[in-house]
All heavy atoms as an XYZ file, in Angstrom:
742
protein
N      10.724      7.693      8.749
C       9.366      7.522      8.262
C       8.646      6.568      9.238
O       9.315      5.661      9.668
C       9.358      6.984      6.911
C       9.675      7.976      5.786
S       9.486      7.403      4.130
C      10.654      6.207      3.875
N       7.356      6.699      9.350
C       6.613      5.857     10.163
C       6.286      4.505      9.353
O       6.537      4.560      8.142
N       5.702      3.509      9.968
C       5.427      2.288      9.340
C       4.374      2.622      8.175
O       3.380      3.247      8.423
C       4.822      1.215     10.222
N       4.729      2.141      6.961
C       3.833      2.306      5.830
C       3.944      3.605      5.139
O       3.296      3.839      4.054
N       4.650      4.593      5.690
C       4.850      5.786      5.023
C       5.768      5.787      3.870
O       6.756      5.029      3.932
C       5.328      6.998      6.080
C       4.201      7.360      7.080
O       2.997      7.030      6.867
O       4.657      7.968      8.026
N       5.547      6.527      2.913
C       6.429      6.635      1.674
C       7.123      7.986      1.686
O       6.550      8.921      2.350
C       5.642      6.426      0.406
O       4.681      7.465      0.183
C       4.874      5.037      0.465
N       8.054      8.217      0.875
C       8.570      9.611      0.697
C       7.475     10.543      0.282
O       7.486     11.721      0.632
C       9.651      9.385     -0.362
C      10.143      7.993     -0.170
C       8.887      7.269      0.161
N       6.630     10.093     -0.572
C       5.503     10.982     -1.032
C       4.534     11.395      0.142
O       4.236     12.595      0.261
C       4.662     10.299     -2.144
N       4.204     10.500      0.958
C       3.424     10.712      2.158
C       4.152     11.649      3.029
O       3.641     12.692      3.632
C       2.920      9.517      2.855
C       2.325      9.785      4.246
C       2.031      8.711      1.930
N       5.446     11.357      3.343
C       6.253     12.205      4.298
C       6.317     13.747      3.715
O       6.447     14.537      4.491
C       7.598     11.627      4.450
C       7.672     10.374      5.133
C       7.356     10.623      6.731
O       7.943     11.543      7.218
O       6.595      9.857      7.193
N       6.343     13.863      2.434
C       6.445     15.221      1.745
C       5.068     15.907      1.827
O       5.126     17.093      1.514
C       7.005     15.043      0.387
N       4.005     15.175      2.052
C       2.702     15.817      2.130
C       1.854     15.584      0.916
O       0.737     16.210      0.876
N       2.335     14.798     -0.006
C       1.458     14.508     -1.187
C       0.305     13.635     -0.732
O       0.367     12.852      0.157
C       2.228     13.817     -2.291
C       3.304     14.585     -2.937
C       4.116     13.728     -3.875
C       2.725     15.738     -3.783
N      -0.875     13.824     -1.363
C      -2.069     13.121     -0.954
C      -2.778     12.435     -2.152
O      -2.452     12.886     -3.348
C      -3.078     14.084     -0.426
C      -2.655     14.923      0.801
C      -3.661     15.946      1.229
O      -4.794     16.063      0.750
N      -3.270     16.694      2.314
N      -3.613     11.443     -1.899
C      -4.254     10.803     -3.018
C      -5.080     11.873     -3.819
O      -5.726     12.755     -3.231
C      -5.288      9.822     -2.393
C      -4.529      9.489     -1.067
C      -3.868     10.777     -0.618
N      -5.011     11.825     -5.218
C      -5.694     12.819     -5.933
C      -4.804     13.885     -6.452
O      -5.119     14.546     -7.473
N      -3.626     14.119     -5.778
C      -2.735     15.036     -6.271
C      -2.161     14.588     -7.704
O      -1.988     13.446     -7.880
C      -1.463     15.266     -5.374
C      -1.819     15.928     -4.066
O      -2.966     16.495     -4.017
O      -1.085     15.898     -3.138
N      -1.917     15.552     -8.563
C      -1.478     15.277     -9.912
C      -0.012     15.822    -10.015
O       0.099     17.093    -10.080
C      -2.359     15.792    -10.984
C      -1.904     15.560    -12.359
C      -3.795     15.268    -10.898
N       0.919     14.978    -10.152
C       2.375     15.424    -10.259
C       2.556     15.975    -11.696
O       2.214     15.273    -12.733
C       3.324     14.287    -10.028
C       3.181     13.890     -8.614
C       4.717     14.642    -10.284
C       3.943     12.606     -8.201
N       3.029     17.257    -11.871
C       3.269     17.830    -13.191
C       4.771     17.958    -13.508
O       5.160     18.063    -14.606
C       2.545     19.111    -13.381
C       1.001     18.932    -13.289
C       2.911     20.161    -12.311
N       5.638     17.916    -12.493
C       7.139     17.946    -12.743
C       7.828     17.365    -11.523
O       7.395     17.537    -10.408
C       7.602     19.265    -13.177
O       7.693     20.220    -12.068
N       8.946     16.811    -11.853
C       9.861     16.273    -10.803
C      11.286     16.763    -11.190
O      11.781     16.549    -12.268
C       9.900     14.788    -10.918
C       8.517     14.215    -10.505
C      10.958     14.209     -9.825
C       8.463     12.716    -10.577
N      11.831     17.578    -10.200
C      13.133     18.121    -10.453
C      13.210     19.015    -11.665
O      14.223     19.122    -12.338
N      12.161     19.740    -11.892
C      12.065     20.653    -13.047
C      11.759     20.061    -14.360
O      11.565     20.796    -15.382
N      11.526     18.791    -14.394
C      11.267     18.027    -15.740
C       9.798     17.742    -15.717
O       9.315     17.039    -14.878
C      12.127     16.790    -15.880
C      13.609     17.003    -15.631
C      11.816     16.074    -17.152
C      14.258     17.917    -16.699
N       9.164     18.280    -16.749
C       7.724     17.949    -16.775
C       7.428     16.456    -16.946
O       8.164     15.749    -17.561
C       7.195     18.712    -18.079
C       8.251     19.708    -18.366
C       9.518     19.121    -17.826
N       6.306     16.119    -16.295
C       5.831     14.612    -16.379
C       4.348     14.661    -16.761
O       3.646     15.526    -16.238
C       6.099     13.819    -15.153
C       7.641     13.627    -14.863
C       5.442     14.350    -13.940
N       3.944     13.785    -17.698
C       2.650     13.741    -18.034
C       1.956     12.327    -18.115
O       0.752     12.156    -18.461
C       2.386     14.421    -19.431
O       3.180     13.743    -20.481
N       2.760     11.388    -17.679
C       2.196      9.987    -17.689
C       2.937      9.237    -16.556
O       3.908      9.630    -16.029
C       2.518      9.362    -18.986
O       3.903      9.081    -19.189
N       2.330      8.065    -16.280
C       2.953      7.201    -15.297
C       4.382      6.865    -15.632
O       5.232      6.827    -14.891
C       2.131      5.854    -15.115
C       2.711      4.919    -14.214
C       1.966      3.518    -14.210
N       2.550      2.568    -13.352
C       3.626      1.896    -13.534
N       4.435      2.167    -14.575
N       4.125      1.101    -12.661
N       4.548      6.513    -16.974
C       5.909      6.248    -17.445
C       6.921      7.356    -17.262
O       8.049      7.178    -16.834
C       5.961      5.811    -18.892
C       5.387      4.458    -19.143
O       5.274      3.655    -18.144
O       4.916      4.082    -20.282
N       6.493      8.622    -17.441
C       7.272      9.829    -17.204
C       7.773      9.794    -15.739
O       8.850     10.111    -15.327
C       6.565     11.053    -17.520
C       6.373     11.216    -19.004
O       7.043     10.564    -19.830
O       5.682     12.225    -19.414
N       6.785      9.617    -14.793
C       7.074      9.579    -13.397
C       8.137      8.512    -13.031
O       9.134      8.856    -12.338
C       5.811      9.560    -12.481
C       6.211      9.348    -11.026
C       4.899     10.717    -12.744
N       7.832      7.240    -13.532
C       8.829      6.192    -13.211
C      10.160      6.587    -13.752
O      11.246      6.382    -13.008
C       8.340      4.895    -13.743
C       9.375      3.816    -13.794
C       7.068      4.426    -13.152
N      10.286      7.004    -14.988
C      11.529      7.355    -15.641
C      12.282      8.499    -14.794
O      13.453      8.390    -14.475
C      11.470      7.900    -17.019
O      10.821      6.761    -17.772
C      12.677      8.265    -17.585
N      11.443      9.479    -14.424
C      12.075     10.558    -13.602
C      12.642     10.085    -12.200
O      13.637     10.296    -11.867
C      11.016     11.677    -13.335
O      11.642     12.802    -12.637
N      11.650      9.306    -11.506
C      12.165      8.907    -10.096
C      13.325      8.061    -10.141
O      14.262      8.137     -9.381
C      10.888      8.196     -9.436
C      11.301      7.566     -8.172
C       9.769      9.249     -9.157
N      13.338      7.097    -11.196
C      14.466      6.116    -11.178
C      15.682      6.737    -11.696
O      16.774      6.101    -11.669
C      14.064      4.862    -12.075
O      13.667      5.228    -13.375
C      12.881      4.150    -11.384
N      15.715      7.918    -12.200
C      16.965      8.649    -12.542
C      17.714      9.207    -11.356
O      18.791      9.639    -11.456
C      16.667      9.860    -13.477
O      16.038     10.882    -12.888
N      17.018      9.188    -10.129
C      17.602      9.625     -8.831
C      18.147      8.380     -8.119
O      17.802      7.233     -8.338
C      16.615     10.365     -7.995
C      16.141     11.720     -8.625
C      15.071     11.805     -9.417
C      16.915     12.787     -8.248
C      14.752     13.038     -9.941
C      16.608     14.051     -8.722
C      15.461     14.159     -9.550
O      15.117     15.387    -10.162
N      18.949      8.656     -7.186
C      19.417      7.584     -6.219
C      18.815      7.841     -4.925
O      18.343      8.863     -4.624
C      20.974      7.691     -5.993
N      18.617      6.777     -4.100
C      18.053      6.862     -2.716
C      18.905      7.912     -2.024
O      20.078      8.035     -2.001
C      18.291      5.484     -2.169
C      18.355      4.506     -3.301
C      19.016      5.287     -4.411
N      18.074      8.838     -1.232
C      18.717      9.917     -0.499
C      18.704     11.181     -1.279
O      18.893     12.247     -0.672
N      18.557     11.189     -2.599
C      18.512     12.345     -3.312
C      17.257     13.173     -3.109
O      16.252     12.579     -2.736
C      18.608     12.117     -4.926
C      19.918     11.656     -5.370
O      20.960     11.695     -4.654
O      20.020     11.254     -6.615
N      17.342     14.453     -3.305
C      16.195     15.353     -3.147
C      15.787     15.925     -4.469
O      16.620     16.193     -5.253
C      16.536     16.353     -2.119
C      16.633     15.927     -0.642
C      16.734     17.108      0.346
O      17.263     18.168      0.014
N      16.309     16.914      1.566
N      14.533     16.248     -4.639
C      13.990     16.926     -5.832
C      12.743     17.667     -5.443
O      11.952     17.337     -4.561
C      13.611     15.956     -6.973
N      12.548     18.739     -6.228
C      11.238     19.432     -5.978
C      10.175     18.820     -6.909
O      10.406     18.528     -8.035
C      11.385     20.935     -6.463
C      10.100     21.711     -6.313
C      10.165     23.138     -6.858
O      10.954     23.342     -7.789
O       9.540     24.000     -6.285
N       9.033     18.544     -6.315
C       7.869     18.004     -7.057
C       6.830     19.112     -7.076
O       6.417     19.682     -6.185
C       7.327     16.787     -6.386
C       8.377     15.586     -6.489
C       6.049     16.392     -7.072
C       7.966     14.312     -5.839
N       6.399     19.482     -8.304
C       5.374     20.344     -8.574
C       4.063     19.553     -8.916
O       4.177     18.543     -9.652
C       5.632     21.302     -9.758
C       4.473     22.266    -10.093
C       6.937     22.147     -9.426
N       2.917     19.858     -8.235
C       1.776     19.062     -8.379
C       0.553     19.966     -8.357
O       0.668     21.141     -7.901
C       1.692     17.923     -7.312
C       1.657     18.491     -5.928
C       0.410     18.647     -5.182
C       2.786     18.927     -5.195
C       0.300     19.180     -3.925
C       2.819     19.408     -3.908
C       1.504     19.642     -3.292
O       1.492     20.022     -2.006
N      -0.618     19.391     -8.743
C      -1.885     20.086     -8.696
C      -2.742     19.468     -7.639
O      -2.839     18.176     -7.611
C      -2.593     20.079    -10.069
C      -1.939     20.708    -11.243
C      -2.723     20.451    -12.490
C      -1.759     22.189    -10.993
N      -3.313     20.277     -6.738
C      -4.255     19.711     -5.795
C      -5.428     20.605     -5.934
O      -5.452     21.828     -5.688
C      -3.660     19.763     -4.405
C      -4.680     19.321     -3.303
C      -4.122     19.310     -1.853
N      -3.155     18.301     -1.857
C      -2.122     18.338     -0.892
N      -2.060     19.398      0.042
N      -1.184     17.484     -0.906
N      -6.546     20.061     -6.270
C      -7.819     20.772     -6.455
C      -7.540     21.862     -7.447
O      -8.198     23.053     -7.200
C      -8.471     21.264     -5.147
C      -8.677     20.109     -4.185
O      -9.204     19.065     -4.664
O      -8.453     20.267     -2.956
N      -6.774     21.717     -8.457
C      -6.578     22.682     -9.498
C      -5.579     23.766     -9.210
O      -5.311     24.600     -9.902
N      -5.075     23.685     -7.995
C      -4.072     24.642     -7.541
C      -2.665     24.080     -7.600
O      -2.390     23.053     -6.992
C      -4.418     25.183     -6.087
C      -3.347     26.151     -5.555
C      -5.761     25.804     -6.027
N      -1.743     24.875     -8.346
C      -0.388     24.311     -8.397
C       0.318     24.525     -7.092
O       0.307     25.621     -6.569
C       0.360     24.999     -9.590
C       1.785     24.494     -9.776
C       2.416     24.946    -11.090
O       1.814     24.845    -12.038
N       3.526     25.634    -10.927
N       1.079     23.570     -6.649
C       1.869     23.623     -5.318
C       3.210     22.880     -5.649
O       3.318     22.188     -6.547
C       1.100     22.962     -4.262
C      -0.200     23.638     -3.937
C      -0.987     22.922     -2.834
O      -0.379     22.855     -1.688
N      -2.284     22.671     -2.979
N       4.116     23.096     -4.646
C       5.404     22.382     -4.797
C       5.858     21.973     -3.436
O       5.524     22.535     -2.401
C       6.489     23.178     -5.563
O       6.814     24.242     -4.703
N       6.619     20.969     -3.412
C       7.165     20.311     -2.184
C       8.525     19.663     -2.530
O       8.756     19.207     -3.644
C       6.291     19.288     -1.579
C       6.106     18.142     -2.503
C       6.610     18.900     -0.245
N       9.412     19.672     -1.518
C      10.670     18.976     -1.766
C      10.542     17.567     -1.089
O       9.902     17.377     -0.022
C      11.725     19.740     -0.961
O      13.011     19.029     -1.031
N      11.065     16.613     -1.823
C      10.998     15.219     -1.419
C      12.326     14.590     -1.406
O      13.176     14.938     -2.175
C       9.964     14.402     -2.342
C      10.578     14.324     -3.727
C       9.710     12.968     -1.764
N      12.628     13.747     -0.382
C      13.784     12.885     -0.342
C      13.387     11.543     -0.677
O      12.609     10.771      0.015
C      14.383     12.919      1.076
O      14.717     14.338      1.470
C      15.687     12.186      1.133
N      14.054     11.000     -1.742
C      13.688      9.631     -2.237
C      14.254      8.600     -1.321
O      15.335      8.700     -0.776
C      14.229      9.430     -3.632
C      13.660     10.343     -4.684
C      14.340     11.450     -5.143
C      12.430     10.149     -5.119
C      13.840     12.300     -6.128
C      11.765     10.994     -6.069
C      12.484     12.061     -6.520
N      13.582      7.533     -1.130
C      13.935      6.384     -0.351
C      14.496      5.336     -1.301
O      14.405      5.530     -2.485
C      12.767      5.843      0.451
C      13.159      4.977      1.667
O      14.426      4.818      1.837
O      12.286      4.618      2.268
N      14.965      4.232     -0.775
C      15.445      3.071     -1.559
C      14.172      2.295     -1.986
O      13.343      1.981     -1.167
C      16.364      2.223     -0.760
N      14.138      1.877     -3.222
C      13.126      1.027     -3.767
C      13.144     -0.319     -3.072
O      14.139     -0.897     -3.041
C      13.341      0.952     -5.311
C      12.099      0.218     -5.909
O      11.695     -0.837     -5.539
N      11.535      0.782     -6.878
N      12.069     -0.737     -2.570
C      11.975     -2.045     -1.894
C      12.418     -3.213     -2.706
O      13.060     -4.171     -2.225
C      10.508     -2.256     -1.429
C       9.959     -0.844     -1.412
C      10.772     -0.092     -2.439
N      12.187     -3.083     -4.092
C      12.518     -4.192     -4.987
C      13.995     -4.169     -5.389
O      14.483     -5.161     -5.875
N      14.505     -2.982     -5.477
C      15.892     -2.699     -5.844
C      16.516     -1.585     -5.075
O      16.381     -0.417     -5.498
C      15.990     -2.475     -7.358
C      17.437     -2.280     -7.906
O      18.327     -2.267     -7.141
O      17.648     -2.217     -9.109
N      17.216     -1.823     -4.000
C      17.734     -0.743     -3.122
C      18.659      0.258     -3.782
O      18.871      1.375     -3.154
C      18.409     -1.474     -2.027
C      17.904     -2.899     -2.057
C      17.510     -3.032     -3.458
N      19.108      0.041     -4.989
C      20.004      0.948     -5.665
C      19.187      2.022     -6.445
O      19.800      2.930     -6.982
C      20.942      0.151     -6.621
O      20.187     -0.363     -7.629
N      17.913      1.875     -6.471
C      16.988      2.730     -7.289
C      16.153      3.540     -6.378
O      15.659      3.053     -5.324
C      16.062      1.911     -8.261
C      15.137      2.840     -8.986
C      16.956      1.094     -9.190
N      15.928      4.802     -6.713
C      15.081      5.700     -5.861
C      13.618      5.245     -5.872
O      13.105      4.663     -6.818
C      15.181      7.105     -6.405
N      12.902      5.666     -4.868
C      11.495      5.240     -4.597
C      10.708      6.470     -4.155
O      11.222      7.136     -3.190
C      11.497      4.127     -3.660
C      10.076      3.694     -3.169
C       9.246      2.904     -4.012
C       9.679      3.947     -1.864
C       7.994      2.540     -3.625
C       8.494      3.544     -1.428
C       7.577      2.776     -2.271
O       6.331      2.375     -1.850
N       9.645      6.763     -4.700
C       8.735      7.759     -4.223
C       7.545      7.304     -3.586
O       7.034      7.879     -2.503
C       8.331      8.692     -5.385
C       7.439      9.939     -5.191
C       8.069     10.845     -4.130
C       7.132     10.672     -6.418
N       6.918      6.183     -4.058
C       5.703      5.615     -3.327
C       4.437      6.234     -3.757
O       3.623      6.567     -2.924
N       4.242      6.443     -5.123
C       3.005      6.909     -5.603
C       2.424      5.897     -6.554
O       3.125      5.041     -7.087
C       3.102      8.261     -6.313
C       3.520      9.360     -5.400
C       4.033      8.121     -7.501
N       1.058      5.924     -6.757
C       0.424      5.034     -7.664
C      -0.417      5.884     -8.590
O      -0.786      7.030     -8.315
C      -0.512      4.007     -6.934
N      -0.781      5.209     -9.661
C      -1.641      5.921    -10.696
C      -2.983      5.230    -10.761
O      -3.052      4.024    -10.878
C      -0.955      5.847    -12.077
O      -1.790      6.320    -13.066
N      -4.032      6.087    -10.813
C      -5.314      5.566    -11.014
C      -5.726      5.531    -12.493
O      -6.673      4.893    -12.877
C      -6.389      6.378    -10.329
C      -6.296      6.191     -8.849
O      -5.834      5.239     -8.360
O      -6.834      7.106     -8.096
N      -4.993      6.129    -13.310
C      -5.271      6.241    -14.754
C      -4.587      5.324    -15.589
O      -3.463      4.974    -15.314
C      -5.042      7.709    -15.171
O      -3.602      7.968    -15.185
N      -5.322      4.965    -16.663
C      -4.707      4.099    -17.730
C      -4.887      4.788    -19.003
O      -6.077      5.359    -19.300
C      -5.409      2.748    -17.680
C      -5.222      2.006    -16.345
C      -4.886      1.900    -18.797
C      -5.915      0.724    -16.219
N      -3.826      4.970    -19.816
C      -4.088      5.577    -21.094
C      -4.597      4.552    -22.123
O      -4.034      3.480    -22.360
C      -2.660      6.038    -21.529
C      -2.066      7.153    -20.674
O      -2.944      7.885    -20.048
O      -0.904      7.310    -20.531
N      -5.709      4.931    -22.695
C      -6.247      4.151    -23.761
C      -6.070      4.796    -25.106
O      -6.370      5.966    -25.224
C      -7.765      3.798    -23.446
C      -8.102      2.931    -22.305
C      -8.328      3.501    -21.091
C      -7.912      1.599    -22.419
C      -8.577      2.650    -19.880
C      -8.227      0.770    -21.320
C      -8.575      1.347    -20.134
O      -8.665      0.525    -19.057
N      -5.795      3.983    -26.080
C      -5.558      4.494    -27.375
C      -6.447      3.757    -28.338
O      -6.350      2.454    -28.311
C      -4.088      4.464    -27.905
C      -3.936      4.985    -29.290
C      -3.209      5.190    -26.908
N      -7.260      4.364    -29.209
C      -8.138      3.676    -30.147
C      -7.280      3.287    -31.371
O      -6.713      4.213    -31.953
C      -9.256      4.567    -30.507
O     -10.051      3.927    -31.503
N      -7.183      2.008    -31.715
C      -6.504      1.547    -32.822
C      -7.314      0.471    -33.563
O      -8.146     -0.202    -32.942
C      -5.070      0.999    -32.461
C      -5.205     -0.144    -31.524
C      -4.196      2.109    -31.964
C      -3.917     -0.866    -31.080
N      -7.029      0.307    -34.893
C      -7.769     -0.751    -35.600
C      -7.491     -2.119    -35.039
O      -6.454     -2.423    -34.412
C      -7.230     -0.607    -36.958
C      -6.596      0.641    -37.105
C      -6.104      1.014    -35.637
N      -8.495     -3.000    -35.119
C      -8.328     -4.353    -34.658
C      -7.073     -5.064    -35.050
O      -6.369     -5.652    -34.340
C      -9.523     -5.231    -34.975
C      -9.536     -6.607    -34.503
C      -9.499     -6.668    -32.987
C     -10.845     -7.397    -35.004
N      -6.772     -4.997    -36.382
C      -5.600     -5.739    -36.863
C      -4.327     -5.254    -36.207
O      -3.415     -6.035    -36.048
C      -5.565     -5.692    -38.403
C      -5.242     -4.348    -39.059
N      -6.240     -3.358    -39.100
C      -4.124     -3.877    -39.350
C      -5.736     -2.248    -39.569
N      -4.330     -2.479    -39.757
N      -4.273     -3.960    -36.043
C      -3.144     -3.449    -35.298
C      -3.021     -3.770    -33.792
O      -1.892     -4.060    -33.297
C      -2.998     -1.870    -35.477
C      -1.797     -1.280    -34.999
C      -1.771      0.233    -35.147
O      -2.490      0.834    -35.972
O      -1.043      0.833    -34.448
N      -4.152     -3.873    -33.225
C      -4.179     -4.273    -31.838
C      -3.632     -5.721    -31.662
O      -2.909     -5.966    -30.636
C      -5.533     -4.192    -31.203
O      -6.411     -5.191    -31.823
N      -3.873     -6.559    -32.528
C      -3.372     -7.996    -32.418
C      -1.806     -7.893    -32.579
O      -1.092     -8.670    -31.888
C      -4.014     -8.796    -33.522
C      -5.538     -8.980    -33.174
S      -6.369     -9.916    -34.504
C      -6.087    -11.485    -33.939
N      -1.339     -7.115    -33.446
C       0.115     -7.064    -33.674
C       0.824     -6.452    -32.439
O       1.780     -6.874    -31.980
C       0.383     -6.184    -34.842
C       1.845     -5.926    -35.098
C       2.799     -6.753    -35.655
C       2.576     -4.781    -34.659
N       4.048     -6.229    -35.572
C       3.972     -4.934    -34.993
C       2.189     -3.602    -33.964
C       4.906     -4.039    -34.682
C       3.190     -2.678    -33.558
C       4.566     -2.854    -34.039
N       0.177     -5.403    -31.909
C       0.755     -4.695    -30.724
C       0.796     -5.685    -29.554
O       1.717     -5.692    -28.773
C       0.026     -3.427    -30.341
C       0.313     -2.258    -31.273
C      -0.159     -1.057    -30.664
N      -0.001      0.011    -31.598
C      -0.187      1.322    -31.301
N      -0.582      1.614    -30.040
N       0.099      2.218    -32.105
N      -0.286     -6.429    -29.444
C      -0.286     -7.398    -28.261
C       0.721     -8.397    -28.308
O       1.388     -8.757    -27.346
N       1.040     -8.886    -29.517
C       2.275     -9.763    -29.648
C       3.560     -9.078    -29.394
O       4.455     -9.525    -28.828
C       2.202    -10.455    -31.020
C       3.406    -11.196    -31.270
C       0.971    -11.279    -31.247
N       3.712     -7.831    -29.864
C       4.917     -7.022    -29.794
C       5.169     -6.665    -28.272
O       6.330     -6.662    -27.906
C       4.827     -5.757    -30.614
N       4.089     -6.503    -27.426
C       4.287     -6.175    -26.063
C       4.655     -7.329    -25.143
O       4.927     -7.121    -24.012
C       2.955     -5.570    -25.609
C       2.795     -4.070    -26.136
O       3.712     -3.567    -26.775
O       1.675     -3.559    -26.068
N       4.462     -8.497    -25.564
C       4.825     -9.734    -24.792
C       6.344     -9.581    -24.408
O       7.201     -9.424    -25.148
C       4.560    -11.047    -25.542
C       3.085    -11.241    -25.703
C       5.178    -12.204    -24.693
C       2.705    -12.410    -26.583
N       6.511     -9.676    -23.081
C       7.867     -9.666    -22.545
C       8.392     -8.260    -22.154
O       9.472     -8.131    -21.681
N       7.671     -7.208    -22.418
C       8.080     -5.895    -22.081
C       7.747     -5.477    -20.658
O       8.045     -4.385    -20.232
C       7.450     -4.886    -23.110
C       8.079     -4.973    -24.447
C       7.603     -3.889    -25.381
O       7.120     -2.886    -24.902
O       7.913     -3.990    -26.523
N       6.949     -6.324    -19.915
C       6.555     -5.893    -18.622
C       7.554     -6.272    -17.573
O       8.469     -6.997    -17.753
C       5.160     -6.487    -18.199
O       5.337     -7.914    -18.305
C       4.163     -5.941    -19.030
């Protein structure tokens, strides 16, 4: 890989592509992608199915070692989306306290 390239870039994924499955397992959120990628080891390969401009495509990717933990696979993608859920105020305060320490 060249300087700054990630396994995703090397495989041909581009900003705006929407990943819909990794290794045959559907993904629909950032957490799904993280869970799927980290189930692999560096050097493993998987097929990634994605949407580009509404057209489904697939590509094979070889995972690299995660810069933060070399024992974990790394794809090198980011998410622009944040999932928002409308909840009552009293519940939001409880959830805020419950989420402390989960990051």
